[in-house]
C-alpha positions as CSV (number, residue, x, y, z in Angstrom):
1,X,-42.9,-90.7,43.9
2,X,-40.0,-91.9,42.0
3,X,-36.7,-90.8,40.8
4,X,-34.8,-90.7,37.5
5,X,-31.5,-92.6,37.4
6,X,-28.8,-90.6,35.6
7,X,-27.4,-92.5,32.6
8,X,-25.4,-91.9,29.5
9,X,-28.5,-92.8,27.6
10,X,-30.5,-89.9,29.0
11,X,-28.9,-86.6,28.0
12,X,-29.7,-83.4,30.0
13,X,-31.4,-80.4,28.3
14,X,-29.7,-77.1,28.5
15,X,-32.9,-75.7,30.0
16,X,-33.4,-78.6,32.6
17,X,-32.5,-76.5,35.6
18,X,-34.7,-73.7,34.4
19,X,-37.7,-76.1,34.0
20,X,-37.0,-77.4,37.6
21,X,-37.1,-73.8,38.9
22,X,-40.5,-73.3,37.0
23,X,-41.9,-76.3,38.9
24,X,-42.0,-79.0,36.3
25,X,-43.6,-82.2,37.8
26,X,-43.7,-84.7,34.8
27,X,-41.5,-85.8,31.9
28,X,-41.5,-88.0,29.0
29,X,-38.5,-89.4,27.1
30,X,-37.9,-88.2,23.6
31,X,-34.7,-88.7,21.6
32,X,-32.9,-89.9,24.7
33,X,-33.7,-86.7,26.6
34,X,-36.4,-85.6,29.1
35,X,-39.1,-83.4,27.7
36,X,-41.4,-81.6,30.2
37,X,-45.0,-82.6,29.9
38,X,-46.7,-80.8,33.0
39,X,-46.1,-78.2,35.5
40,X,-49.0,-79.4,37.6
41,X,-51.8,-77.0,36.2
42,X,-52.9,-78.6,33.0
43,X,-56.0,-76.5,32.4
44,X,-54.0,-73.2,33.2
45,X,-51.3,-74.3,30.9
46,X,-53.8,-75.0,28.1
47,X,-55.4,-71.5,28.3
48,X,-52.0,-70.0,28.4
49,X,-51.2,-71.3,25.0
50,X,-54.6,-70.4,23.7
51,X,-54.7,-66.8,24.9
52,X,-51.1,-65.8,25.8
53,X,-47.6,-67.0,25.5
54,X,-46.1,-70.4,26.7
55,X,-42.4,-71.2,27.1
56,X,-41.3,-74.7,26.2
57,X,-38.2,-76.8,26.6
58,X,-38.1,-78.7,23.5
59,X,-34.3,-79.3,23.2
60,X,-35.3,-83.0,22.5
61,X,-36.1,-82.0,18.9
62,X,-32.5,-82.9,18.0
63,X,-30.9,-81.6,14.8
64,X,-29.3,-84.0,12.2
65,X,-26.8,-81.9,10.5
66,X,-25.8,-82.6,6.8
67,X,-22.7,-80.6,5.9
68,X,-20.6,-80.8,2.7
69,X,-20.8,-80.6,-1.0
70,X,-23.3,-83.3,-1.3
71,X,-25.5,-82.1,1.6
72,X,-28.4,-81.0,-0.7
73,X,-28.3,-84.2,-2.6
74,X,-28.5,-86.3,0.6
75,X,-31.4,-84.2,1.8
76,X,-33.2,-84.9,-1.4
77,X,-32.5,-88.6,-1.3
78,X,-33.9,-88.8,2.3
79,X,-37.0,-86.5,1.5
80,X,-39.8,-87.4,-0.8
81,X,-40.5,-83.8,-1.3
82,X,-39.2,-81.5,-4.0
83,X,-36.3,-79.4,-2.3
84,X,-35.1,-78.1,-5.6
85,X,-36.5,-74.5,-4.8
86,X,-35.8,-74.4,-1.1
87,X,-34.0,-71.3,-0.3
88,X,-31.4,-70.6,2.3
89,X,-33.4,-69.4,5.3
90,X,-36.3,-71.5,4.5
91,X,-37.8,-74.6,6.2
92,X,-39.9,-77.3,4.9
93,X,-42.0,-80.0,6.6
94,X,-40.7,-83.3,5.2
95,X,-42.1,-86.7,6.0
96,X,-39.2,-89.3,5.8
97,X,-40.1,-92.9,4.7
98,X,-38.1,-96.1,4.5
99,X,-37.9,-98.1,1.3
100,X,-41.4,-99.4,1.7
101,X,-43.0,-95.9,2.0
102,X,-43.5,-96.3,5.8
103,X,-43.2,-93.1,7.8
104,X,-40.1,-93.2,10.0
105,X,-40.0,-89.5,11.0
106,X,-41.5,-86.2,10.1
107,X,-38.8,-83.4,10.7
108,X,-38.6,-79.7,9.7
109,X,-35.8,-79.4,7.2
110,X,-33.9,-76.1,7.6
111,X,-31.6,-74.9,4.8
112,X,-28.8,-72.7,6.4
113,X,-26.5,-72.7,3.4
114,X,-26.2,-74.7,0.0
115,X,-23.9,-77.1,1.8
116,X,-25.5,-77.1,5.3
117,X,-28.9,-78.5,6.3
118,X,-30.6,-79.5,9.6
119,X,-33.3,-82.1,10.0
120,X,-35.2,-81.1,13.3
121,X,-36.4,-84.5,14.1
122,X,-39.3,-86.3,15.9
123,X,-38.5,-89.3,18.1
124,X,-36.5,-91.7,16.1
125,X,-32.8,-92.1,15.3
126,X,-32.5,-90.4,11.9
127,X,-28.8,-89.7,12.6
128,X,-27.9,-93.4,12.2
129,X,-30.3,-93.6,9.1
130,X,-28.9,-90.6,7.3
131,X,-25.3,-91.5,8.0
132,X,-25.8,-95.1,6.7
133,X,-27.5,-93.7,3.5
134,X,-24.7,-91.3,2.9
135,X,-22.1,-93.9,3.3
136,X,-24.0,-96.4,1.2
137,X,-24.3,-93.8,-1.7
138,X,-20.7,-92.8,-1.4
139,X,-21.7,-89.2,-0.8
140,X,-19.3,-86.3,0.2
141,X,-21.2,-85.1,3.4
142,X,-20.6,-85.2,7.1
143,X,-23.7,-86.3,9.1
144,X,-23.5,-85.2,12.6
145,X,-25.6,-83.9,15.6
146,X,-24.7,-80.3,16.3
147,X,-24.9,-78.5,19.7
148,X,-28.4,-77.1,18.8
149,X,-31.3,-77.1,21.3
150,X,-34.7,-75.5,20.5
151,X,-36.8,-73.6,23.0
152,X,-40.3,-72.7,21.8
153,X,-42.4,-69.7,22.5
154,X,-46.1,-70.4,21.5
155,X,-49.4,-68.7,21.6
156,X,-50.9,-65.5,20.2
157,X,-48.7,-63.2,22.3
158,X,-45.4,-65.1,21.5
159,X,-44.8,-62.7,18.6
160,X,-44.7,-59.7,21.0
161,X,-42.2,-61.4,23.3
162,X,-39.9,-62.5,20.6
163,X,-40.0,-59.2,18.8
164,X,-39.2,-57.4,22.1
165,X,-36.1,-59.7,22.4
166,X,-35.0,-59.9,18.8
167,X,-36.5,-56.9,17.1
168,X,-39.6,-56.4,14.8
169,X,-38.0,-58.3,11.9
170,X,-39.4,-61.5,13.5
171,X,-42.9,-60.2,12.6
172,X,-42.1,-60.6,9.0
173,X,-40.9,-64.0,9.1
174,X,-43.0,-66.4,7.0
175,X,-44.1,-69.8,8.5
176,X,-41.2,-72.1,8.6
177,X,-38.6,-69.5,7.6
178,X,-35.8,-68.5,9.9
179,X,-32.9,-66.2,10.5
180,X,-29.6,-66.6,12.2
181,X,-28.8,-64.0,14.9
182,X,-27.3,-63.2,18.3
183,X,-29.3,-62.6,21.5
184,X,-27.1,-60.8,23.9
185,X,-24.2,-62.5,22.3
186,X,-25.8,-66.0,22.3
187,X,-25.8,-67.5,18.9
188,X,-29.3,-68.6,17.8
189,X,-31.6,-69.4,14.9
190,X,-35.0,-67.8,15.2
191,X,-37.7,-69.9,13.3
192,X,-41.4,-69.1,12.8
193,X,-42.6,-72.6,13.7
194,X,-43.8,-74.8,16.5
195,X,-46.0,-77.7,17.4
196,X,-49.1,-75.7,18.0
197,X,-51.7,-73.9,15.8
198,X,-51.7,-70.8,18.0
199,X,-48.6,-69.2,16.4
200,X,-45.1,-68.8,17.7
201,X,-41.4,-69.3,17.3
202,X,-38.7,-71.8,18.0
203,X,-35.3,-70.5,19.2
204,X,-32.6,-72.9,18.3
205,X,-29.8,-72.4,20.8
206,X,-26.4,-73.0,19.3
207,X,-24.4,-73.0,22.6
208,X,-25.7,-75.6,25.2
209,X,-23.8,-73.7,28.0
210,X,-26.2,-70.7,27.7
211,X,-29.4,-72.6,28.2
212,X,-30.4,-71.1,31.7
213,X,-29.4,-67.6,30.4
214,X,-31.5,-67.8,27.3
215,X,-34.5,-69.1,29.1
216,X,-34.2,-66.2,31.6
217,X,-33.9,-63.7,28.9
218,X,-37.3,-64.7,27.4
219,X,-38.9,-65.2,30.7
220,X,-38.0,-61.7,31.8
221,X,-39.2,-60.2,28.4
222,X,-42.4,-62.1,28.6
223,X,-43.6,-60.9,31.9
224,X,-45.6,-58.0,30.4
225,X,-47.5,-60.6,28.3
226,X,-48.1,-63.2,31.1
227,X,-45.5,-65.7,30.0
228,X,-45.4,-69.0,31.8
229,X,-44.0,-72.5,31.4
230,X,-45.7,-75.1,29.2
231,X,-45.1,-78.0,26.8
232,X,-46.4,-79.4,23.5
233,X,-49.9,-79.4,24.8
234,X,-51.8,-82.6,24.3
235,X,-55.3,-81.1,24.2
236,X,-54.5,-78.2,21.9
237,X,-52.7,-80.5,19.5
238,X,-55.7,-82.9,19.2
239,X,-58.1,-80.0,18.8
240,X,-55.7,-78.6,16.0
241,X,-55.4,-81.9,14.3
242,X,-51.6,-82.1,14.7
243,X,-50.1,-85.5,14.0
244,X,-47.6,-87.1,16.5
245,X,-45.1,-89.4,14.7
246,X,-44.9,-92.6,16.8
247,X,-48.2,-91.7,18.7
248,X,-50.6,-91.6,15.7
249,X,-48.5,-93.9,13.5
250,X,-47.4,-97.4,13.7
251,X,-44.9,-99.5,11.9
252,X,-47.1,-99.9,8.8
253,X,-48.3,-96.3,8.4
254,X,-47.6,-94.3,5.3
255,X,-47.9,-90.5,4.9
256,X,-51.1,-90.7,2.8
257,X,-52.9,-92.3,5.7
258,X,-52.0,-89.4,8.0
259,X,-53.1,-86.4,5.7
260,X,-49.5,-85.9,4.6
261,X,-50.1,-86.4,0.9
262,X,-49.6,-82.6,0.1
263,X,-46.0,-83.0,1.4
264,X,-45.1,-85.9,-0.9
265,X,-43.9,-85.0,-4.5
266,X,-44.2,-88.1,-6.7
267,X,-41.9,-86.5,-9.3
268,X,-38.8,-86.4,-7.2
269,X,-35.7,-88.3,-8.5
270,X,-36.0,-92.1,-8.6
271,X,-33.1,-92.5,-6.0
272,X,-35.3,-90.8,-3.3
273,X,-35.7,-93.3,-0.6
274,X,-39.3,-94.8,-0.6
275,X,-40.5,-92.9,-3.8
276,X,-41.3,-96.1,-5.7
277,X,-43.5,-97.5,-2.9
278,X,-45.1,-94.1,-2.4
279,X,-46.0,-93.9,-6.1
280,X,-47.6,-97.3,-5.9
281,X,-49.5,-96.4,-2.8
282,X,-50.7,-93.2,-4.4
283,X,-51.9,-95.1,-7.4
284,X,-53.7,-97.8,-5.5
285,X,-55.0,-95.5,-2.8
286,X,-54.3,-95.9,0.9
287,X,-56.1,-98.5,3.0
288,X,-56.6,-96.2,6.0
289,X,-57.2,-92.6,6.7
290,X,-57.0,-90.2,9.6
291,X,-60.4,-88.9,10.8
292,X,-61.6,-87.3,14.1
293,X,-63.7,-89.0,16.6
294,X,-66.2,-87.3,19.0
295,X,-67.3,-89.5,21.9
296,X,-70.9,-89.0,22.9
297,X,-70.5,-89.1,26.7
298,X,-68.3,-89.8,29.6
299,X,-66.2,-88.1,32.0
300,X,-63.1,-86.1,30.8
301,X,-60.4,-88.6,29.9
302,X,-56.8,-88.4,30.9
303,X,-54.2,-88.8,28.2
304,X,-52.5,-92.1,28.3
305,X,-51.5,-95.1,26.4
306,X,-54.1,-95.5,23.7
307,X,-54.6,-97.3,20.4
308,X,-58.0,-98.4,21.4
309,X,-60.0,-100.5,18.9
310,X,-62.9,-98.8,16.9
311,X,-65.8,-100.8,15.7
312,X,-68.4,-100.2,13.1
313,X,-71.4,-102.4,13.0
314,X,-69.5,-104.8,15.2
315,X,-66.5,-105.0,13.0
316,X,-63.0,-103.6,13.9
317,X,-62.3,-100.8,11.4
318,X,-59.4,-99.0,12.9
319,X,-58.0,-97.5,16.1
320,X,-58.3,-94.4,18.3
321,X,-54.7,-93.3,18.5
322,X,-55.2,-90.5,21.0
323,X,-58.0,-88.8,23.0
324,X,-58.3,-85.7,25.1
325,X,-61.0,-83.7,26.8
326,X,-61.5,-80.5,24.9
327,X,-61.7,-77.4,27.1
328,X,-63.3,-75.5,24.3
329,X,-65.7,-78.2,22.9
330,X,-66.4,-79.6,26.3
331,X,-66.2,-83.1,24.8
332,X,-63.9,-86.1,24.5
333,X,-62.2,-86.0,21.1
334,X,-59.4,-88.0,19.4
335,X,-58.1,-89.3,16.1
336,X,-59.0,-92.4,14.3
337,X,-56.5,-94.3,12.0
338,X,-59.3,-96.1,10.2
339,X,-60.4,-98.0,7.1
340,X,-60.8,-95.8,4.0
341,X,-64.2,-96.9,3.5
342,X,-65.5,-95.1,6.5
343,X,-66.8,-91.5,6.3
344,X,-67.4,-88.3,8.3
345,X,-70.7,-88.9,10.2
346,X,-70.4,-92.6,10.6
347,X,-71.4,-93.8,14.2
348,X,-68.5,-95.9,15.8
349,X,-68.0,-97.8,19.1
350,X,-64.6,-97.4,20.8
351,X,-63.4,-99.9,23.4
352,X,-62.0,-97.9,26.3
353,X,-61.2,-99.0,29.8
354,X,-62.9,-102.3,29.2
355,X,-66.3,-100.9,27.9
356,X,-67.6,-99.5,24.7
357,X,-67.9,-95.8,24.2
358,X,-70.3,-94.6,21.4
359,X,-69.3,-91.8,19.1
360,X,-69.1,-90.5,15.5
361,X,-66.4,-89.8,13.1
362,X,-65.7,-86.1,12.3
363,X,-63.4,-84.0,10.0
364,X,-60.1,-82.8,11.2
365,X,-59.0,-80.3,12.7
366,X,-61.7,-80.0,15.4
367,X,-61.1,-76.3,15.8
């Protein structure tokens, strides 16, 4: 057993006490916050998201807020995706890149008003980045981190729980679209989104003092559908082919290598960060691509620190960036960030735990 030393560098989630009451037993750090990663019953937590409804503390998905007359302009400078037709109430997945076209985050952009945007970020400090770019470009925009903390309801029955709490209008939300509303007087944004392929919603709490209360409202409402605690599920996300920024990418990875090419619009304005490099990469073709790996044998693996080297015909051709035992496939599976010359079906060897594991390359997603 070990403890966590309180620090100004590690901020509490509004749902922290609620997760303790639920029996959380493991955390990771994400955007200077603790994110629950286990409640002690990994297979039960997995099947809950596949068949029912799972409640997640994902307050670590911090918001970078752009507010002011130039908010939309800054959003477009940061995002190599055409935002010109993005409507109020609409969200878009937007890979963010540096000037060399290297992926530095992959947030969901939410347009709350013509002069107000949120970037719901992965684990890197985009607040500093956006603020520096705004100042360097002389833009009339305030960049801040608002008091906003997402909670997720994921799984095929999540729609029933959220509709019970918010009303049937949530059933009509298109994916990545959202609406501002009140839940028993608590201000929230309800978005049809979440880091799973099983369907669900993210509830963006706009008053951190109400975290325990909001958690309890959804927990109580979800009893009829067997709600229980969970977290962004490692096994489900691997089966579903969901990329984890910083887990499946490194300091040289560009979006085209990670199956994100459809989210890059090469015609965006020339002042968009990284667009010149991305145009060059697109013209030349990426040197790596992301494929699945199915290992032939072995006991179920435990998620851990990976980036294990992959070999083909004795030559290193890439890395295994994650691996999980699939409860549905009953196999060890993972992602390869691997030389573009490799193809689906190729036999490969993966160095894991000091020994070679045989396997083959596959398409993504697995399921």
